[in-house]
N, C-alpha and C positions, 0 to 999 in steps of 0.2 A: 207185441203184444201185449204188455201190462200195461199199456192204454183201456186197450180193449176191456181187461179184465177189471177196471176203478171203473169204465163206465158201466160195464155191470152190474158191477157192486152199486155204486148208485143209483140204478137206474135211468140212467138219464142216455146209454148209446143205447145202438140200433144192430143187433147181431145178427150174421148172416144168417143168408137161408137155412145152411146144413145144421146153423150151432141152433134154432129154430125150436128145432122138437125135443131139444133135453132142456131145455130153459127152465122146467121146472125141475128135473130131478137135479140140475146145477146149485138152483137156487137152495133146493133141500138141504145137498150135500155141504154146502160154506155152510150153512143152520151150525147145520151138524160139527162144525172144523168151529165155525165160531160162541159155541154153545162152549165145547173142551175148553177152547181157548182162556177163556171166561173165568167158568170152573178153574182153572191151572193157575190162572194170573192170581185168585183170588188166594188160596195157599201158600202160591211161591214167591206170587210179583211177578211184573213184567218182564223180570229179563229170566225164566223159566226155560230151561231147554225146551226145542224144538221135540224135540222126543217125548216126552214127559205129552205133549197137549198130543199128539199124536197115536199115542198108546192111551190116553182118554178119550180119544173120537175114533179107538178100534184100525186107527187108518197106517201108514206109512208115511216116515217124513218128506219123499220127495213128493208125497198129494198136500202136506201144507205149502210147499214152496211151490207147487203147479197153482194154487189157490193164490198166495200171499210171497211173492219171488223175497220181501226183505221185514222185518222185525217192526217197521215202519207200517207195512204194510196191512198186517195183521193184527195191530194195535190200535192202526184206523180202522182196519174193521170192526176188531171187538166195541170200541168206543160208539160207534154209529148203533150196531146192532143194540146195544144196551138199550140207548136214548131212542130207538124205534121201539122196541120192545115196554119200553116204558112211556112212549107217546100211543101208542096202539092201545094202553091198556085203558086210555082216560075214558073214552067213548062207551071204551067196554061195560066200566065198572058204573058208570048212569046207565047202560042198557042192563043191569043184571042185580046191583048192591039195594036193598029194602029202602035208602034214601038216596037226596043227593049229597045230604053230610056224610053217612056214609063210605061216597062211592068216591068220596073227597077227602077224608081218613081213612083207604084202601093203598090212593093213586100213596098221598104223600108218603106209605110204609114202603113200597117202591119204592118213591123214587131216594126214597133213606137208603136201602140197600145200593141202591145206585153209587151213589157216594161215596157211602161206607168202604164198597169192596170193591173200589174201581184200583189200589193197591198197585198206587205207584205210576199209574195215569199218571195226573198229576203233574210230576216231574218227568217224566217225558215230554207231558205237552210243552212242555218248555225249551225244547230244543231248540236250532233252526232249520229244522225239516219245515219242505213247502209245503207238507201232506197236513201238518197238525192246523197250518196256521188260521184254515178258515171252520174248526171245529166249535171253534166257540162258540161262532155267528149261528153254527147249525143245532147247535146243542139250544141255543133262547128261543130260535125260528120255531122248531118244531115242538118244544116243551112248552115255554110263554105260551101259547094262544090254547093249549091244555088245560093247563092250571090256572086261565083264565075261564074257561068254558064251568070246569068243574064246580069256582065258585062264585058261577054266573047264577048257576045252578040250585047252590042252595042257599044264594044271600033270596033269589025268585021264594024258591021255599019256604021261605020265612027260617028257617032253621040257621043261620048266622048273622050276627050282628054287626057285623065290619064291610066295610070300605076299603081294606086290604088290596095291595096290585099284586098280583101274579108275581112278579118281580120282588118286588120287598118280600111274601112270603118266601118264594123260593132261595132266594138269599138266608134269610135267615134261619131255615134249616138244616142250608149249608152251612151256615157260620159253626151252627151246635153239633154236627157231624163231623167239623177238625179234629184231626187227634182220633178220634173212634176209634179206630182201625189196628192205634198202638197199644190202648189202653185197655184193658176187660176191669176195669172198675169204673170207667167214662160209658150209662147207658145212651148215646143217644138219641133212642128214641120212643125213654121212657120222659127226656124232657121234650123233644118233638110232640111226643104226644100230649102233652101240657099245654106247648103253646096250639093247637085245633083246637083241642079245647077250648083254650081262651078266646077263638074266635068266635062262640056261640053266645059270650057274655052274658052276664044275669039274668035268671030267669025272673 
């Protein structure tokens, strides 16, 4: 059952015929749980009681355990959920923002939110749990192409004068975000904003 849940969560499994009509509802329910868990993690860290997550989602704890049998499953689910949200935002911003540069800047804001609000995920991900081993690769596989497309669009529009690679920009942003969640005097977003404005070069 756990394997089936993992497969459904990753989108890689094939559910049985009886489960198919409920797939959309199941996904919406799981998204609600993941949104609730992410909000609680931001406030209280990844060791927050499951009952707090259940209360945030408006469900019983048994519902949490049915979707995520272990805390590791839940942490992995939240991480992947946030990565997917960040990945999906890139094309949406390119389609809706006034300019490609605006889309890039707004996406970087979302990326900063993701990095700063992980609250304990980084430490947990250093554990020897097998489920954590592929997350970094997954993170890069999903987000580097999105950032690459945003940079290319802004460059093609003549809005930035830089050949910086996406991986280098993301690493730079990540370095600027280190420790931001622990020191209210440190405004990572302000410094990241300076970095992104610097991509425009001199007029």
